[in-house]
N, C-alpha and C positions, 0 to 999 in steps of 0.2 A: 196447334200449329202455327196460328199467327204469331204467336209470342216467338216461336222458334225461330221464323223468317224474320223476325225486328231484329233477335239476338245476333243473327248471322250478320246482318246489314249493318249493325252496329261495329262489328268486329272489324269488318271490311273498311267501315268509315275510320275507325280507329288507326288501324295499319297502314291506312293510306294517308292519314293525318301525320304519323309519325315520319311516313318518308317523305312526308313535305317540309319536314321542320328544318330550320336553319343547319347548315352543317352538312347538308345530304349534298352529294353532287351524283345525280343519276345519269345515265347516257341519254341524249336527246332522241335517239332512234326508240321508238314505242316497242318494237321486238326486244330489241336487246334490253330497255328498259325492265320490260316484265321479266326477262329470264335473268337479270341480275335481281332483282326483287324478290324472286324464287330461290335464287342461292343464300341470298340473305336470310330469307325466313327459314332455310332449312338450316343454316347455321346458327341463326340466333333461336329458334326452337329448342335445339340439341344444348346449346350453352345454358339457357334458362332451365331446362330439365336436369342440367348437372352432367349430361352425357359428354363431355370435354372430346373425348375419342371420335365419335361421330362428329363433332364439330370441326374436327382439325381440317377435313378434306374441303368444306366449301368456305371456310374461312381461308384456307390457301389459296384458294381460286380468288377471291376478293382482294387479298393483300397484293396478290402478283399482278392480276388484270385491272383491277381497279383502285390503286393505291391511295387514291383520294375520295373515296365513297365518303368515309365519314371517321372522324378520330376514334369512335368507339370501338371499331375493329381492332385498332392497334391495344387500347387500354383492356379490353375482354381477350384477345390474343394473348396478351402478356400473363394474365390470369390462366388462360387453359395451360399454356406452354410450361409455365411456372408449377403447376399443379402436377403435372407431367415428370417433372422434374423431382420434384417431392417423392415421389411415389416411384419411380424407376430404381431399381436394384442393380442392373447392369451399367457397368463405369461408362462405356462408349456411348450409351443411349443417354445416360444423364449428361454428360458431357455435350452430347448434341443437342439436348434439351435447354440446357444453359445458352449455348451459341444462339438459339432460335430465339431467345429472349431477348439477347443484347442485339440480333438483327431487326427483331420489331421494335425494340427502341430507337435504334438508328433510322428505321424507314419511318418511322412517326415524327420523328424530328426535321427528315428531309424535306416529309409531306407536308409539315405543319409548322408554320411561322410561329416563333415564339413557344412553342413547346418545348425546346430544348433548355431555354432559360428558366423555366418553370420546372421541370420536371427531371432534369440530367443527375440530381442528388439521388434521386430515386431509384435510376438507372445503376448509378454507382453501388449504392448500397445493396441492390440485386447482384450485381457482379461479384461484389465480396462475398455475399455470402453463398453464392453457387460455384465461386472459381477460385476461394482462396487456398484451398487444399490442393488444388492443380498446381504445381510449379511451373509448367510451361505457361502459363498465364500472368505469373508474377508481373513482367515487365506491362502488360497489358493493363492490369489493376492501376499500377502506378501511373501510368500515360493517362489513364481514364479519370482517375482521381487530381491529377494536376491540371487535365481541362476541365473539370467540374468546378475546382476552385477559381480558377480563371473565369468561368462564367458567372458563377454564383458570387465570387467575393466573400463579403463579411454576411453574406447570407446563408452560406455553405451550411448543410446539415452538420451539426456537432459530430454525429457518428460517422460521416465521411472523413472527417479530420483526423479522428481515432482509428479508422480504417486505413488512410493513407501511411500515419506512422506504424502501423504492424504490417503493411506489406513492405515498408522500408527494411523492418527488422528481417522478414521472412527473405528479402532479396539478399542480404547478406549471407542469411545461412545456407542460400542456395546457390551461392558463389557468383552473383549476378553484379556487373560493375556498380557499385553504391559506396563512394567514397564517404569519409568522415563530415566533409565539408557539404556533401548534399544533404545528408542527415540532419545536419544542423539547420539548413536551410528549408526543409521540410518543416523542422521543428519550430523555428521561429515563425515561421508563415502562419503555421496552424495555428500556435499560441495567441498571436497578434489577433488574429480573427477570433478566436475564444474570448479574448479580453475585449474586444470590440461588442461582443454580444453580450457580455456580462454588463458592461457599460451600458448598453443601450436595456436589456431587460431591467435592471437595477432602477433607471430612470422613469420606467414604466409600473415600477411596484410588480415586478412579475418574478417569478422563481428563477433563478440561476443555476439550480442544482445539477442539472443536467451537463451543463457547461464545467462547472467546477469540479464535477467528479470525471468528466474526459480529460479536463487538465492534467489531474492527478494521475488517469491511466497512461497519458503521453508522456509524462514524466517519468512514471515508472520505466516505460519501455526505453527511453533514451537513457535512463540509467543503467540498464540490464544491457545495452548495447556497447558501455565501455568507451564511448567516443569521447565523453568527457573528461579531460584532463584536468591539472590543477590550474595551468595557465588560464584554459578557458574560462574557469572561475573567477580568478582574479582580475580578468582583463575586460569581463563581461559582466558578471552578477554582483561583484563585490562593490565596484564602484556605484550601481544601483543601489545596492543596499545601504550604502553608506549614506545617500541622498535621502533613502527611502526607511530611515530604520525600524519603522514600525510596521512595515510590510512584512506581516507573520506569514504570508503564501510564499514572497520571495525567500524569505528566510529559510523555509521548510525545504523551499527546491535549493538553496545553497547546501542546506546539511546534506540533504539525500545525494547531491551529485559529489560533495566533497569525502561522504562516508563511503561512497563507492569507488572513488578514485583516491582514496589513502591520503588526504589534504587535512586529517583532523587536526592536526601540531599548530595551524596556522591561526594566528588571533582572531581573524574574521569568523571562523569556525566556530568558535566560543560564543561569540557573538549573536551567530545565527541561531545558534541551539539555543540558547537561553531566550532569544524573542520567539523561538517555536515553541518552545516550553512553555512559555506565558501563555501560549494561545491553544497549544494542545499538552497540558501537563500528562506525563507518564512516566511509569518506572523507569524503562530503558535510558531516556535520554536525561533524566535526574541523575542516574547512577552513572553514565558517562560524563556527564558536568562534574561529578562532584570526585570522580576518579582524577580528571585532569586536573581541577584544583588542587587536589592532593598532591598530585605529580609537581605542581607550581610552587609548592608549601604554602598555598592559600588555606590556611586548616579552617578559619571560620566559613567561607564559601564552601569549602569541602563537606564541613559537617553539615551546614545547612541543606545542600543538596541530597547527601545521603538520608538525612531525615524526612526530606519531602519523598524520597523514593521510597522508603518505609511506609509511608502515609499513603502511597499510590497502588499499593499491591495488598492483596490478601494472603498472597502466596508465603507460607512460613519461611520457606527456605530462602526465596529473596528478599523477606524482611531480615532474615540472620545475616546475610551476605552484606547487605548494607550496614546493618549494628556492628558486625565484626569489624569491618574497615574503619569505624568511628574508635571502636575499642584498639585496634593496632595503632591508629593514627595518633590517639592519645598516648598511648606508650611510648611511641618515638618521640615527642615531644616533653617526655617525662612527667605527663600529666596523670600520675597514679590511680587518684582518685577516681578520673573520669574513665581510664582505661578498665578499671574493674567496674564500674557502674554499667559501662555498655557490654563488657564481657557478659554480667548478669543478664543484661536484657536481651545478648544473644541467645543466651541458653534458654530463657524463656519462650522466646520466640520459636527458637528451632532445639528441642533437647538432645539431637544428636552431635550437637556442636560441643555438649560439656566436657569431653576429653580435651579439646585444644583451649576453650575457655577457662576451665578451672587450671589447666596447667600452667595459662598467662596468670592468671592471679598468684599461682604459688611462686611463679619466678619475680613477680612485682615483690613479692614480700621477702622472697629471698634476696632481692637487691636492695634493701631500703636500710642500709646501713644509717642514713641520717637520722632513723628514730632512735637507734641507739643512745641512751644517754651516758653510758660509762660508769655508771653506779652499782648496778646489779648485775650480775652475768645472768641470774634467774630472768630477770626482766628483757633484759637485752635479748637473749636468746629464746624467749618465747614467740615471736616472729618466726622462728624457724619450725615450732610447731604448726603455726597458723598456717605456713606454708605446706607442711606435712599433708595437714589436713584436707588443702585443695587437692593436692597430689594424690590423696587417697580418692577422693570424689573422681578424680581425672582417671583412675585406673593407671596413674604412672609409676611403676614400679621403680624405675630408676632414679626418677627424680625425687620420690617418697625415701630412697635409700641416701640421697645426698643432703636433704631435708635432716633426716634423723642423726646423722654425724656430726650434725651443728646444735643438737640439742644439748640442754646443759648436762655436765659431767653428774655422776651420783655424791661427789664429794663436794659440788658447788651445792647441791640441793641439802646435803648434811649440815654444811660449814653456814649456809643461810637459815638453818632451823625451818625449813620448808617441808612438804611432804608431796610424795608423787599423788596424783590425783586432783588436787587441790586448783581453785581457779587462780588464773593469772590473767589480768586483764591488760591489754596491748592499748597504747595510746597512739599519740603521733597520727597519720593518716589512716593508718589500720583500722585501729576502733573495733576491736573484737575480743574477745574472751576465748582462753584455750584449756585445756586439762593440763597440768604440769606433767612432764615425762621427762624421762633422763637417756643419755644417751647408752647404744648399745655398749658392752663391755667386747673388747676384742679376746 
């Protein structure tokens, strides 16, 4: 019995101690104070027990009639109503819960000096998560984000900066007044803040991964909006890149914007793409650079990047695509040995390319009159047999017919004292051996 009494006394003392702590503003009138303490206890007991619905009524009385009682009622009140928002299925009630959370944040800021400067980021994040699907709240979000950034400056939470850009994108899709100039203003402001945060964190040897990732997300949103044109890139980004040619991040940004904006023919695009590739090698950029250099007839660089593309993928189709380009390029330069070499490598990478590649090799043999020594019709016409063999592998019947029509005639074989079926070695660049065949008789 004595232990029970002692336990009760301790609880009363602890409760009294809690009420007496700094930050509490109880009414001076004893009777009123007792009533408020009773209301607080009713709310607090329900809150701690997880009975949030029961806690709402006494909490509302405290928030309305005693707004400066203690900051904790706002902290816990936000938790209570955000939980209600999470669990609510009815759209109208869900929206009302979101409004209530925002109201609690605003009341907290009004009643507690310094609370806004420390916590407005959290309010902004709550607002986005709870309201971004509601088109009627788009402008509210934009205004809140702008205020948050003005209050927090370089300390603005990175998530707010991403949500700010997302809200701008939503504004456009929802036909709000959002000019390209305003989009770029938001973009530049938020990127400047992220850069400042990265510099600060790097100086403290802390991770910048979240800021870096946020920058990528914001860049992607801007690119999707299509507000970046070639003039913007040339006027704003290219000069900066020329001053900082080793800035891989800026190069990536220029590449992304130029690709979206259709500015890939400019010289500065290639420079940016090369720098980006050096930092983040990948098949797509290597292939793009290779085709660009091919178009400019810079065959050495074109081949270099096609080969890099091959190295950067395990996909047979993609490998064959790049190897085929090298073969075709070599053929256009009349480098027949290299054209054949890469045609065969293309087939090796992707067998389904055999019809095209063997046909190419056959055409190379057909067009190699420079290999004829004009001494023996048998030897000179053997290349047509080699071409025929390639067309057979390609399954190209029309070209097989053309090649056969250029075989040695029976009279040529007889006059040279040769026999059908004997081996004939072809020199020059072709360097192969074929079985002697005669031209079909008409």
